[in-house]
N, CA, C and O of each residue as an XYZ file, in Angstrom:
964
protein
N     128.683     49.669    206.400
C     127.362     48.548    206.206
C     127.144     48.174    204.588
O     127.292     49.030    203.716
N     126.807     46.914    204.322
C     126.723     46.604    202.995
C     125.487     47.244    202.361
O     124.436     47.491    202.953
N     125.793     47.503    200.924
C     124.609     48.223    200.510
C     123.681     47.119    199.778
O     123.992     46.172    199.056
N     122.564     47.538    200.180
C     121.657     46.654    199.888
C     121.082     46.819    198.333
O     120.908     47.875    197.725
N     120.793     45.201    197.784
C     120.930     45.070    196.463
C     119.067     44.606    196.346
O     118.556     43.563    196.755
N     118.462     45.630    195.741
C     116.873     45.310    195.417
C     116.754     43.790    194.438
O     117.553     43.445    193.567
N     115.943     43.303    194.730
C     115.697     41.868    194.235
C     115.691     41.806    192.651
O     116.354     41.103    191.888
N     114.297     43.201    192.297
C     114.640     43.193    190.436
C     115.976     43.684    190.189
O     116.311     43.447    189.028
N     117.109     44.455    191.056
C     118.141     44.169    190.142
C     119.017     42.988    190.163
O     119.853     42.801    189.279
N     118.822     42.096    191.268
C     119.147     40.914    190.831
C     118.672     40.124    189.605
O     119.379     39.289    189.041
N     117.413     40.449    189.227
C     116.534     39.414    188.251
C     117.348     40.513    186.939
O     117.769     40.036    185.885
N     117.410     41.555    187.179
C     117.753     42.330    185.886
C     119.187     41.697    185.434
O     119.368     41.367    184.263
N     120.428     41.513    186.662
C     121.400     41.101    186.426
C     121.549     39.797    185.581
O     122.211     39.530    184.578
N     120.857     39.227    186.207
C     120.999     37.760    185.800
C     120.259     37.524    184.162
O     120.595     36.570    183.459
N     119.360     38.414    183.777
C     119.077     38.271    182.376
C     119.889     38.712    181.458
O     120.055     38.270    180.321
N     120.443     39.683    182.028
C     121.361     40.811    181.223
C     122.712     39.815    181.022
O     123.168     39.592    179.900
N     123.269     39.269    182.205
C     124.180     38.086    182.001
C     123.639     37.018    181.269
O     124.546     36.289    180.867
N     122.321     36.565    180.878
C     122.241     35.731    179.910
C     122.280     36.096    178.608
O     122.479     35.370    177.635
N     122.061     37.362    178.646
C     121.770     37.823    176.913
C     123.564     38.255    176.592
O     124.011     38.132    175.452
N     124.204     38.616    177.432
C     125.650     39.023    177.337
C     126.567     37.906    177.103
O     127.604     38.105    176.471
N     126.223     36.560    177.633
C     126.685     35.312    177.303
C     126.211     34.652    176.445
O     126.710     33.534    176.317
N     125.093     35.027    175.520
C     124.367     34.568    174.813
C     123.795     33.101    175.089
O     123.676     32.202    174.257
N     123.450     33.062    176.511
C     122.534     31.624    176.646
C     121.119     31.857    176.408
O     120.326     30.922    176.299
N     120.775     33.100    176.321
C     119.153     33.767    176.108
C     119.657     34.628    174.736
O     120.066     35.778    174.576
N     119.391     33.345    173.719
C     119.578     34.366    172.383
C     118.076     34.305    171.644
O     118.147     34.589    170.448
N     116.838     34.014    172.088
C     115.691     33.991    171.433
C     114.830     34.831    172.585
O     114.824     36.048    172.769
N     114.009     33.651    173.398
C     113.178     34.001    174.492
C     114.171     34.214    175.625
O     115.305     33.735    175.617
N     113.601     35.066    176.727
C     114.296     35.215    178.143
C     113.232     34.352    179.001
O     112.166     33.879    178.608
N     113.817     34.282    180.276
C     112.473     33.437    180.876
C     111.063     34.343    181.157
O     110.972     35.570    181.167
N     110.334     33.657    181.311
C     109.093     34.476    181.739
C     109.008     34.905    183.031
O     109.586     34.263    183.908
N     108.210     36.157    183.363
C     108.017     36.699    184.591
C     107.450     35.642    185.709
O     107.772     35.859    186.878
N     106.595     34.470    185.403
C     106.649     33.861    186.596
C     107.824     32.765    186.387
O     108.300     32.462    187.481
N     108.328     32.198    185.491
C     109.957     32.027    185.600
C     110.839     32.416    186.701
O     111.505     31.833    187.557
N     110.630     33.429    186.409
C     111.776     34.228    187.063
C     111.299     34.776    188.473
O     112.145     35.088    189.311
N     110.181     34.871    188.687
C     109.687     35.337    189.801
C     109.768     33.712    190.912
O     110.121     33.759    192.090
N     109.386     32.489    190.239
C     109.520     31.172    190.839
C     111.099     31.428    191.377
O     111.413     31.435    192.567
N     112.032     31.637    190.242
C     113.713     31.297    190.790
C     113.926     32.179    191.815
O     114.627     31.809    192.756
N     113.438     33.309    191.806
C     114.080     34.382    192.821
C     113.686     34.051    194.084
O     114.445     33.902    195.041
N     112.166     33.902    194.089
C     111.433     33.561    195.193
C     110.482     35.063    196.014
O     110.208     35.378    197.172
N     110.203     35.734    194.456
C     109.601     37.059    194.671
C     108.685     36.845    193.723
O     108.614     35.871    192.974
N     107.560     38.350    193.804
C     106.219     38.597    193.221
C     106.540     38.435    191.906
O     107.679     38.622    191.478
N     105.453     38.044    191.121
C     105.509     38.616    189.172
C     105.701     39.795    189.352
O     106.474     40.065    188.433
N     105.466     41.065    190.127
C     105.158     42.406    189.715
C     106.877     42.486    189.983
O     107.290     43.534    189.486
N     107.762     41.851    190.490
C     109.075     42.298    190.757
C     109.930     41.699    189.752
O     111.142     41.911    189.718
N     109.197     40.811    188.778
C     109.977     40.553    188.245
C     109.690     41.103    186.842
O     110.484     41.038    185.903
N     108.870     41.470    186.816
C     108.031     42.396    185.675
C     108.835     43.799    185.589
O     109.299     44.361    184.596
N     108.852     44.251    187.187
C     109.823     45.454    187.067
C     111.164     45.274    186.552
O     111.760     46.252    186.103
N     111.904     43.697    186.573
C     113.120     44.120    185.927
C     113.331     43.717    184.281
O     114.376     43.886    183.652
N     111.874     43.053    183.672
C     111.898     42.913    182.576
C     111.842     44.614    182.038
O     112.663     45.057    181.235
N     110.782     45.405    182.607
C     110.690     46.488    182.001
C     111.868     47.554    182.015
O     112.104     48.520    181.289
N     112.433     47.086    182.970
C     113.993     47.908    183.010
C     114.709     47.611    181.563
O     115.059     48.452    180.735
N     114.820     46.288    181.490
C     115.892     45.467    180.363
C     115.169     45.990    179.285
O     115.835     46.260    178.286
N     113.583     46.263    179.237
C     113.103     46.918    177.994
C     113.100     48.010    177.612
O     112.848     48.315    176.446
N     113.406     48.890    178.610
C     113.600     50.337    178.254
C     114.772     50.574    177.867
O     114.858     51.599    177.191
N     115.908     49.904    178.070
C     117.345     49.936    177.541
C     117.369     49.415    176.130
O     118.450     49.461    175.542
N     116.307     48.922    175.506
C     116.150     48.392    174.036
C     116.615     47.353    174.112
O     117.441     47.403    173.200
N     116.743     45.953    174.751
C     117.452     44.705    174.612
C     116.498     43.701    174.402
O     116.822     42.632    173.884
N     115.166     43.985    174.813
C     114.435     42.635    174.836
C     113.130     43.413    174.103
O     112.901     44.605    174.307
N     112.461     42.725    173.386
C     110.867     42.939    173.206
C     109.725     42.498    173.309
O     109.680     41.636    172.431
N     108.624     42.526    173.882
C     107.361     41.780    174.234
C     106.525     41.272    172.841
O     106.216     42.073    171.958
N     106.318     40.329    172.800
C     105.552     39.807    171.834
C     104.276     39.313    172.481
O     104.272     38.120    172.783
N     103.060     40.112    172.778
C     101.751     39.559    173.508
C     101.567     38.071    173.351
O     101.582     37.655    172.193
N     101.434     37.394    174.111
C     100.698     36.049    173.987
C     101.770     35.166    173.758
O     101.599     33.947    173.746
N     102.877     35.704    173.572
C     104.151     34.603    173.226
C     105.068     34.953    173.888
O     105.611     33.925    174.293
N     105.754     36.106    174.371
C     106.753     36.141    175.635
C     107.400     37.191    175.151
O     106.947     37.940    174.285
N     108.594     37.303    175.743
C     110.052     38.440    175.956
C     110.712     37.862    175.287
O     110.920     36.695    175.616
N     111.389     38.409    173.978
C     112.414     37.956    173.050
C     113.576     38.765    173.076
O     113.261     39.953    173.149
N     115.043     38.540    173.039
C     116.267     39.500    172.969
C     115.980     39.810    171.470
O     115.559     39.000    170.644
N     116.290     41.170    171.250
C     116.423     41.734    170.196
C     117.427     41.123    169.403
O     118.474     40.815    169.974
N     117.266     40.829    167.862
C     118.202     40.604    167.736
C     119.182     41.383    166.704
O     120.073     40.754    166.132
N     119.045     42.390    166.542
C     119.732     43.894    165.984
C     119.504     44.965    167.178
O     118.443     45.285    167.715
N     120.669     45.368    167.404
C     120.510     46.839    168.436
C     120.729     47.983    167.241
O     121.749     48.032    166.553
N     119.787     48.743    167.133
C     119.772     49.929    166.140
C     119.529     50.991    167.002
O     118.817     50.796    167.987
N     120.059     52.196    166.765
C     119.782     53.308    167.336
C     119.761     54.306    166.816
O     120.864     54.499    166.305
N     118.760     55.507    166.553
C     119.146     56.944    166.524
C     119.332     57.819    167.755
O     118.977     57.501    168.890
N     119.948     58.995    167.395
C     120.250     59.919    168.628
C     119.711     61.270    168.039
O     120.298     61.909    167.165
N     118.481     61.641    168.642
C     117.981     63.081    168.582
C     117.757     63.033    167.040
O     117.132     62.149    166.453
N     118.373     64.138    166.458
C     118.037     64.265    165.092
C     118.780     63.607    164.045
O     118.467     63.463    162.864
N     119.740     63.255    164.618
C     121.258     62.657    163.782
C     121.462     61.416    164.201
O     121.456     61.053    165.377
N     121.722     60.466    162.852
C     122.005     59.123    163.381
C     123.212     58.768    163.355
O     123.995     59.472    162.716
N     123.640     57.715    163.963
C     124.838     57.152    163.928
C     125.005     55.997    162.870
O     124.586     54.840    162.857
N     125.764     56.723    161.992
C     126.150     55.532    160.331
C     127.530     55.677    160.059
O     128.287     56.560    160.463
N     127.805     54.564    159.217
C     129.278     54.385    158.461
C     129.604     55.909    158.068
O     128.588     56.529    157.752
N     130.682     56.579    158.022
C     131.241     57.900    157.657
C     131.294     57.289    156.040
O     130.834     58.126    155.263
N     131.622     56.373    155.547
C     131.489     55.739    153.915
C     130.331     56.284    153.502
O     130.294     56.667    152.333
N     129.229     56.434    154.280
C     127.913     56.742    153.801
C     127.792     57.907    153.207
O     127.361     58.230    152.100
N     128.349     58.654    154.334
C     128.370     60.243    153.808
C     129.187     60.463    152.609
O     128.795     61.134    151.654
N     130.346     59.877    152.676
C     131.011     59.763    151.269
C     130.289     59.355    149.755
O     130.430     59.858    148.640
N     129.547     58.337    150.190
C     128.632     57.831    148.870
C     127.357     58.707    148.879
O     126.568     58.454    147.969
N     127.123     59.370    149.460
C     125.989     60.502    149.358
C     126.873     61.528    148.634
O     126.176     61.990    147.731
N     128.198     62.147    148.614
C     128.132     63.128    148.299
C     129.287     62.408    147.137
O     130.188     63.196    146.847
N     129.349     61.448    146.653
C     130.125     60.895    145.528
C     131.667     61.466    145.880
O     132.337     61.979    144.983
N     131.985     61.387    146.727
C     133.257     61.797    147.091
C     134.500     60.315    147.298
O     133.942     59.222    147.211
N     135.566     60.281    147.471
C     136.320     59.515    147.580
C     136.795     59.677    149.181
O     137.410     60.659    149.596
N     136.377     58.479    150.040
C     137.064     58.300    151.249
C     138.094     58.055    151.075
O     138.547     57.461    150.096
N     138.891     58.620    152.344
C     140.460     58.081    152.683
C     140.835     58.487    154.039
O     140.553     59.616    154.441
N     141.488     57.587    154.812
C     141.797     57.456    156.281
C     142.811     57.467    156.490
O     143.329     56.548    155.855
N     143.789     58.195    157.265
C     145.004     58.297    157.919
C     145.390     58.279    159.399
O     145.178     59.142    160.251
N     146.135     56.844    159.533
C     145.983     56.839    161.208
C     147.273     57.653    161.601
O     148.431     57.560    161.192
N     146.698     58.463    162.512
C     147.929     59.541    163.249
C     148.860     58.861    164.281
O     150.073     59.005    164.430
N     147.963     58.066    164.970
C     148.301     57.644    166.636
C     147.441     56.158    166.587
O     146.457     55.874    165.905
N     148.329     55.176    167.751
C     147.749     54.275    168.055
C     148.663     53.691    169.155
O     149.601     52.972    168.809
N     148.450     53.950    170.426
C     149.013     53.420    171.155
C     148.297     53.293    172.854
O     147.088     53.311    173.086
N     149.213     53.187    173.722
C     148.641     53.034    175.171
C     149.067     54.247    175.812
O     150.212     54.681    175.686
N     147.996     54.915    176.632
C     148.105     56.319    176.924
C     147.589     56.429    178.513
O     146.808     55.628    179.027
N     148.307     57.819    179.324
C     147.550     57.790    180.371
C     146.527     58.956    179.912
O     146.952     60.048    179.535
N     145.158     58.651    179.971
C     144.175     59.531    179.218
C     143.967     60.994    180.006
O     144.250     61.016    181.204
N     143.463     62.261    179.339
C     143.072     63.106    180.201
C     142.127     62.962    181.159
O     141.474     61.918    181.179
N     141.877     64.053    182.179
C     140.956     63.867    183.180
C     139.865     63.705    183.060
O     139.182     63.105    183.890
N     139.435     64.199    181.999
C     137.927     64.353    181.191
C     137.787     62.938    181.146
O     137.013     62.293    181.853
N     138.627     62.441    180.217
C     138.435     61.246    179.606
C     138.386     59.995    180.863
O     137.588     59.064    180.756
N     139.113     60.080    181.769
C     139.442     59.236    182.872
C     137.839     59.385    183.172
O     137.245     58.376    182.792
N     137.066     60.273    183.695
C     135.761     60.410    184.339
C     134.822     59.657    183.807
O     133.929     59.109    184.452
N     135.032     59.574    182.215
C     133.571     58.875    181.756
C     133.818     57.496    181.913
O     132.864     56.719    181.891
N     134.871     57.123    182.056
C     135.700     55.729    182.074
C     135.341     54.875    183.782
O     135.143     53.722    184.163
N     135.426     56.438    184.496
C     135.494     55.884    185.863
C     136.659     55.119    186.416
O     136.463     54.396    187.393
N     137.786     55.205    185.914
C     139.166     54.713    185.829
C     140.267     55.478    185.634
O     140.402     56.422    184.856
N     141.380     54.803    186.722
C     142.666     55.824    186.622
C     143.943     55.159    185.487
O     145.145     55.393    185.361
N     143.078     54.336    184.859
C     144.318     53.102    184.579
C     144.567     53.638    183.129
O     143.797     54.498    182.701
N     145.780     53.100    182.207
C     145.650     53.420    180.647
C     144.842     53.211    180.070
O     143.882     52.594    180.533
N     144.883     53.575    178.997
C     143.720     53.723    177.757
C     144.296     53.626    176.282
O     145.341     54.237    176.057
N     143.721     52.936    175.303
C     144.431     52.757    173.949
C     143.948     54.140    173.142
O     142.737     54.347    173.060
N     144.574     54.770    172.746
C     144.345     55.945    172.332
C     144.549     56.163    170.327
O     145.569     56.456    169.703
N     143.342     55.916    169.882
C     143.788     56.156    168.201
C     143.171     57.426    167.549
O     142.042     57.872    167.756
N     144.134     57.925    166.718
C     143.848     59.356    166.461
C     143.973     58.947    164.747
O     144.908     58.350    164.214
N     142.645     59.504    164.057
C     142.668     59.459    162.919
C     142.150     60.689    162.035
O     141.809     61.759    162.539
N     142.130     60.431    160.705
C     142.260     62.006    159.956
C     141.589     61.402    158.624
O     142.244     60.625    157.929
N     140.092     61.817    158.226
C     139.255     61.396    157.518
C     139.360     62.513    156.411
O     139.375     63.701    156.733
N     139.428     62.124    155.170
C     139.358     63.148    154.251
C     138.218     62.711    152.923
O     137.857     61.593    152.555
N     137.990     63.553    152.607
C     136.943     63.776    151.034
C     138.055     64.010    149.654
O     138.840     64.957    149.619
N     137.976     63.233    148.837
C     138.671     63.995    147.589
C     140.030     64.523    148.272
O     140.429     65.608    147.849
N     140.852     63.841    149.357
C     141.830     64.211    149.712
C     141.943     65.213    150.536
O     142.932     65.300    151.263
N     140.734     66.328    150.561
C     140.663     67.182    151.557
C     140.337     66.915    153.125
O     139.350     66.182    153.199
N     140.797     67.237    154.285
C     140.581     67.126    155.666
C     138.958     67.430    155.987
O     138.419     68.485    155.651
N     138.386     66.534    156.564
C     137.025     66.989    156.705
C     136.487     66.208    158.191
O     135.300     66.238    158.514
N     137.530     65.523    159.014
C     136.734     64.762    160.088
C     138.205     64.488    160.857
O     139.139     64.079    160.167
N     138.356     64.670    161.994
C     139.544     64.460    162.867
C     138.935     63.785    164.158
O     138.147     64.294    164.955
N     139.554     62.360    164.178
C     139.292     61.303    165.481
C     140.085     61.567    166.741
O     141.044     62.339    166.731
N     139.766     61.056    167.607
C     140.319     61.199    169.219
C     139.502     59.893    169.713
O     138.313     59.990    170.016
N     140.199     58.670    169.778
C     139.452     57.727    170.070
C     139.741     57.013    170.995
O     140.567     56.190    170.599
N     139.445     56.845    172.300
C     140.045     55.940    173.857
C     138.969     54.796    173.678
O     137.794     54.865    173.318
N     139.900     53.526    174.116
C     139.368     52.580    173.759
C     139.694     51.669    175.259
O     140.696     52.189    175.752
N     139.348     50.844    175.890
C     139.629     49.984    177.060
C     140.233     48.851    176.796
O     139.595     47.856    176.453
N     141.630     48.862    176.932
C     142.458     47.243    176.662
C     142.217     46.034    177.226
O     142.752     44.966    176.930
N     141.364     46.250    178.079
C     141.066     44.891    179.153
C     139.919     44.175    177.545
O     139.762     42.954    177.521
N     139.327     44.938    176.517
C     138.483     44.672    175.885
C     138.754     44.693    174.293
O     138.193     43.999    173.445
N     139.818     45.725    174.094
C     140.038     45.922    172.877
C     141.696     45.765    172.773
O     142.314     46.449    171.957
N     142.233     45.017    173.467
C     143.623     45.354    173.059
C     144.035     44.700    171.674
O     145.074     45.187    171.229
N     143.525     43.816    170.972
C     144.050     43.612    169.655
C     143.798     44.989    168.561
O     144.365     44.823    167.481
N     143.254     45.930    168.657
C     143.264     47.009    168.235
C     144.128     47.692    167.254
O     143.954     48.237    166.164
N     144.990     47.493    167.933
C     145.977     48.410    167.641
C     147.107     47.437    166.440
O     147.969     48.011    165.775
N     146.907     46.218    166.387
C     147.163     45.469    165.094
C     146.403     45.323    164.317
O     146.758     44.459    163.516
N     144.976     45.964    164.004
C     144.098     46.149    163.193
C     144.522     46.932    162.285
O     145.370     47.777    162.572
N     143.922     46.794    160.745
C     144.070     47.617    159.542
C     142.931     48.593    159.920
O     141.728     48.382    159.770
N     143.688     50.026    160.590
C     142.832     50.864    161.003
C     142.273     52.017    160.084
O     141.281     52.734    160.212
N     143.665     51.921    158.702
C     143.465     52.847    157.479
C     142.220     52.480    156.663
O     141.717     53.313    155.908
N     141.651     51.092    156.820
C     140.677     50.638    155.885
C     139.519     50.083    156.862
O     138.532     49.542    156.364
N     139.621     50.191    157.944
C     138.392     49.188    158.612
C     137.189     50.060    159.333
O     137.203     51.255    159.035
N     136.391     49.733    160.030
C     135.655     50.210    160.759
C     136.139     49.746    162.229
O     136.439     48.553    162.175
N     136.239     50.050    162.963
C     136.152     49.902    164.356
C     135.155     49.134    165.186
O     135.202     48.164    165.942
N     134.087     50.097    164.666
C     132.842     49.498    165.123
C     132.512     48.134    164.842
O     131.912     47.426    165.650
N     132.985     47.655    163.434
C     132.847     46.107    162.961
C     133.571     45.397    163.529
O     133.141     44.260    163.725
N     134.869     45.711    164.005
C     135.718     44.895    164.504
C     135.685     44.528    165.985
O     136.286     43.599    166.525
N     134.778     45.535    166.606
C     134.368     45.111    168.043
C     133.639     44.053    167.948
O     133.894     42.975    168.485
N     132.511     44.350    167.127
C     131.466     43.777    167.009
C     131.562     42.305    166.380
O     130.928     41.338    166.803
N     132.515     42.290    165.230
C     132.142     41.068    164.731
C     133.582     40.115    165.037
O     133.488     38.891    164.946
N     134.697     40.654    165.343
C     136.112     39.868    165.718
C     135.648     40.038    166.850
O     135.016     39.003    167.062
N     135.532     40.846    167.937
C     135.994     40.573    169.360
C     134.322     40.624    169.942
O     134.012     41.148    171.012
N     133.712     40.213    169.353
C     131.874     40.005    169.745
C     131.579     40.480    171.014
O     131.287     39.799    171.997
N     131.686     41.886    170.929
C     130.940     42.612    171.819
C     129.797     43.215    171.512
O     129.531     43.631    170.384
N     129.035     43.299    172.531
C     127.580     43.631    172.218
C     127.462     44.852    172.254
O     127.079     45.202    173.371
N     127.690     46.158    171.170
C     127.316     47.172    171.593
C     126.022     47.803    171.499
O     125.479     48.234    170.481
N     125.543     47.805    172.834
C     123.831     48.167    173.370
C     123.622     49.247    173.359
O     122.476     49.483    172.974
N     124.466     50.509    173.726
C     123.850     51.756    173.595
C     125.083     52.919    173.232
O     126.287     52.713    173.389
N     124.447     54.228    172.690
C     125.170     55.474    172.487
C     124.943     56.215    172.935
O     123.723     56.188    173.096
N     125.456     57.260    173.444
C     125.512     58.620    174.246
C     126.146     59.450    173.655
O     127.356     59.369    173.868
N     125.733     60.488    172.770
C     126.275     61.472    172.200
C     125.939     62.857    171.708
O     125.018     63.025    170.909
N     126.539     63.673    172.086
C     126.190     65.254    171.613
C     127.240     65.726    170.474
O     128.353     65.323    170.136
N     126.382     66.761    170.035
C     127.193     67.610    169.344
C     127.161     69.449    169.152
O     126.081     70.032    169.061
N     128.353     70.121    169.115
C     127.971     71.428    169.216
C     128.938     72.303    168.374
O     129.940     71.719    167.961
N     128.809     73.457    168.093
C     129.363     73.860    167.106
C     130.476     74.693    167.954
O     130.119     75.442    168.863
N     131.799     74.525    167.617
C     132.823     75.393    168.148
C     133.992     75.903    167.038
O     133.979     75.385    165.921
N     135.004     76.932    167.368
C     136.049     77.395    166.904
C     137.101     76.179    167.234
O     137.321     75.567    168.280
N     137.684     76.074    165.867
C     138.720     75.312    165.922
C     139.918     75.673    166.995
O     140.478     76.751    167.190
N     140.121     74.339    167.646
C     141.453     74.869    168.441
C     142.999     74.983    167.374
O     143.033     74.248    166.387
N     144.199     75.922    167.651
C     145.343     76.232    167.722
C     146.233     74.443    166.794
O     146.745     74.123    165.721
N     145.941     73.920    167.940
C     146.795     72.764    167.996
C     146.154     71.665    166.808
O     146.809     70.762    166.287
N     145.018     71.915    166.585
C     144.127     71.230    165.535
C     143.910     71.694    163.906
O     143.813     71.023    162.878
N     143.885     72.967    164.130
C     143.947     73.428    162.851
C     144.895     73.128    161.641
O     144.482     72.915    160.501
N     145.834     73.133    161.908
C     146.839     72.552    160.771
C     146.383     71.017    160.482
O     146.760     70.668    159.364
N     145.910     70.342    160.953
C     145.263     68.922    160.279
C     144.058     69.199    159.280
O     143.752     68.398    158.397
N     143.356     70.485    159.512
C     142.360     70.795    158.284
C     143.166     71.930    157.178
O     142.786     72.304    156.068
N     144.067     72.199    157.735
C     145.033     73.171    156.693
C     144.211     74.560    156.557
O     144.059     75.207    155.520
N     143.655     74.906    158.015
C     142.786     75.887    158.011
C     143.321     76.555    159.599
O     143.951     75.896    160.426
N     142.873     78.096    159.784
C     143.756     79.242    160.766
C     142.909     78.566    161.855
O     142.064     77.707    161.601
N     143.180     78.987    163.006
C     142.711     78.205    164.354
C     141.210     79.509    164.165
O     141.172     80.578    163.555
N     140.436     78.978    164.771
C     138.955     79.538    165.023
C     138.305     79.117    163.737
O     137.462     79.965    163.446
N     138.347     78.252    162.940
C     138.048     78.095    161.978
C     136.738     77.263    162.383
O     137.003     76.233    163.003
N     134.823     77.604    162.064
C     134.366     76.983    162.658
C     134.028     75.110    162.389
O     134.155     74.648    161.255
N     133.784     74.587    163.076
C     133.878     73.360    163.288
C     132.367     72.910    164.324
O     131.727     73.509    165.188
N     132.253     71.374    163.592
C     131.233     70.685    164.733
C     132.061     69.703    165.524
O     132.806     68.859    165.027
N     131.862     69.892    166.728
C     132.458     69.073    167.694
C     131.220     67.843    167.960
O     130.027     68.084    168.142
N     131.935     66.333    167.923
C     130.845     65.571    168.521
C     131.491     64.620    169.547
O     132.587     64.144    169.249
N     130.888     64.273    170.804
C     131.154     63.662    171.587
C     130.549     62.153    171.773
O     129.322     62.204    171.681
N     131.024     60.838    172.003
C     130.339     59.880    171.351
C     130.760     58.933    172.536
O     131.945     58.636    172.681
N     129.855     58.496    173.318
C     130.336     56.954    174.463
C     129.405     55.771    173.882
O     128.204     55.980    173.716
N     129.956     54.592    173.593
C     129.645     53.546    173.312
C     129.778     52.217    174.266
O     130.764     51.501    174.441
N     128.335     52.114    174.880
C     128.785     50.817    175.894
C     128.191     49.657    175.228
O     127.415     49.638    174.273
N     128.920     48.263    176.203
C     128.483     47.388    176.039
C     127.800     46.628    177.375
O     128.437     46.065    178.265
N     126.131     46.777    177.273
C     125.592     46.918    178.541
C     125.737     48.045    179.293
O     125.455     49.083    178.694
N     126.102     48.159    180.459
C     126.527     48.844    181.431
C     127.768     49.299    181.383
O     128.072     50.206    182.157
N     128.620     48.837    180.587
C     130.256     48.862    180.364
C     130.477     49.977    179.275
O     129.946     49.988    178.165
N     131.254     50.810    179.723
C     131.491     52.121    178.700
C     133.119     51.373    177.872
O     134.237     51.210    178.362
N     132.603     51.075    176.522
C     133.727     50.658    176.034
C     134.832     51.716    175.227
O     136.044     51.663    175.441
N     134.286     52.545    174.400
C     135.188     53.561    173.794
C     134.652     54.681    174.041
O     133.425     54.778    174.058
N     135.430     55.701    174.271
C     134.924     57.411    174.221
C     135.560     57.651    173.038
O     136.704     57.234    172.856
N     134.736     58.508    171.891
C     135.445     59.476    171.076
C     134.774     61.016    170.798
O     133.591     61.347    170.875
N     135.954     61.826    170.448
C     135.583     63.100    169.606
C     135.786     63.004    168.656
O     136.653     62.286    168.157
N     134.919     63.819    168.040
C     135.130     64.085    166.258
C     135.105     65.677    166.161
O     134.407     66.465    166.799
N     135.988     65.907    165.261
C     135.943     67.530    164.850
C     135.564     67.303    163.349
O     136.351     66.687    162.631
N     134.397     67.774    162.860
C     134.010     67.795    161.538
C     133.831     69.502    160.866
O     133.079     70.289    161.440
N     134.635     69.927    159.579
C     134.344     70.910    159.112
C     132.814     71.141    159.249
O     131.946     70.284    159.080
N     132.607     72.605    159.625
C     131.808     73.144    159.482
C     130.543     73.751    158.544
O     129.458     74.261    158.818
N     131.419     73.351    157.001
C     130.374     73.340    156.108
C     129.879     72.002    155.582
O     129.293     71.704    154.541
N     130.253     71.360    156.521
C     129.892     69.958    156.184
C     127.618     69.813    155.978
O     126.953     70.275    156.904
N     127.168     69.421    155.228
C     126.110     69.467    155.472
C     125.541     67.798    155.598
O     125.749     66.767    154.959
N     124.632     68.212    156.914
C     124.160     66.586    157.316
C     122.560     66.751    156.801
O     121.712     67.579    157.135
N     122.491     65.548    155.784
C     121.411     64.895    155.319
C     121.581     63.657    155.333
O     122.622     63.022    155.162
N     120.052     63.132    155.636
C     119.658     61.850    155.611
C     118.252     61.841    155.566
O     117.470     62.765    155.790
N     117.933     60.127    155.097
C     116.492     59.881    155.271
C     116.054     58.691    155.915
O     116.801     57.720    155.787
N     115.129     58.561    156.505
C     115.020     57.254    157.209
C     113.791     57.312    158.025
O     113.598     58.404    158.559
N     112.839     56.312    158.265
C     111.601     56.188    158.829
C     111.658     56.501    160.179
O     112.449     55.888    160.895
N     110.777     57.556    160.736
C     110.630     57.932    162.173
C     110.240     56.714    162.775
O     109.467     55.913    162.248
N     111.016     56.514    164.373
C     110.266     55.527    165.041
C     110.109     56.129    166.470
O     110.722     57.130    166.843
N     109.153     55.361    167.299
C     109.316     56.086    168.508
C     110.203     55.303    169.291
O     109.802     55.474    170.442
N     111.209     54.519    169.322
C     112.058     53.568    170.087
C     113.167     53.824    169.333
O     112.727     54.044    168.205
N     114.331     53.918    169.318
C     115.435     53.981    168.878
C     115.856     52.730    168.163
O     116.115     51.762    168.878
N     115.962     52.601    166.869
C     116.033     51.451    166.314
C     117.013     51.456    164.837
O     116.781     50.773    163.840
N     118.008     52.302    164.996
C     118.677     52.326    163.706
C     120.225     52.580    163.786
O     120.623     53.710    163.504
N     121.019     51.726    164.106
C     122.638     51.756    164.651
C     123.431     50.888    163.500
O     122.905     49.957    162.890
N     124.565     51.269    163.332
C     125.790     51.091    162.457
C     126.929     50.341    163.485
O     128.050     50.058    163.062
């Protein structure tokens, strides 16, 4: 039996497709226009727009309409997603990056599960240093159908986020991340020039373009790193890099 497809989901997909293809760069169709186009009630059209608004992709202006957000910014819990260079600037230290690996691999099971795919992925591993002291280790997986050229980019000096947005024109619209305090594994400890069991912060981050997972990344950061930031509190996520 073919799975039913709610009418509001069809409207939502239509609007999201228009935003993604940049057919809608300013206002999106009104609830009345969508209701007429899809032959549904205005309430059904409103349900679709409400769902898109909850994802942070559009915003309503009373009396004017619903508009595509020009910049997608995010805070995540009590810590923000922002360039690592800014941490270095705050500490007044020199940031350097060493690319340890860049190739196509069969990912481990826990990564394949996130991508909901059994195919190969691009894996990039980098080590970040403050004044030549290793402070962060990155293991990143990316979809080759969306990011195939990333292996030929200057990943020692460039931000992968900026490449994905500016060069590959990917709209990075949603971030999911977690952080936990863990003891450093024996196979990673030598990168930090410490013994196994050294305290670190372990970040897991998933970055999406609409409903598609683009990149999954894990960071290990030295446990003595201090998290310091200043920003304006927001009711909705509004600060992304």
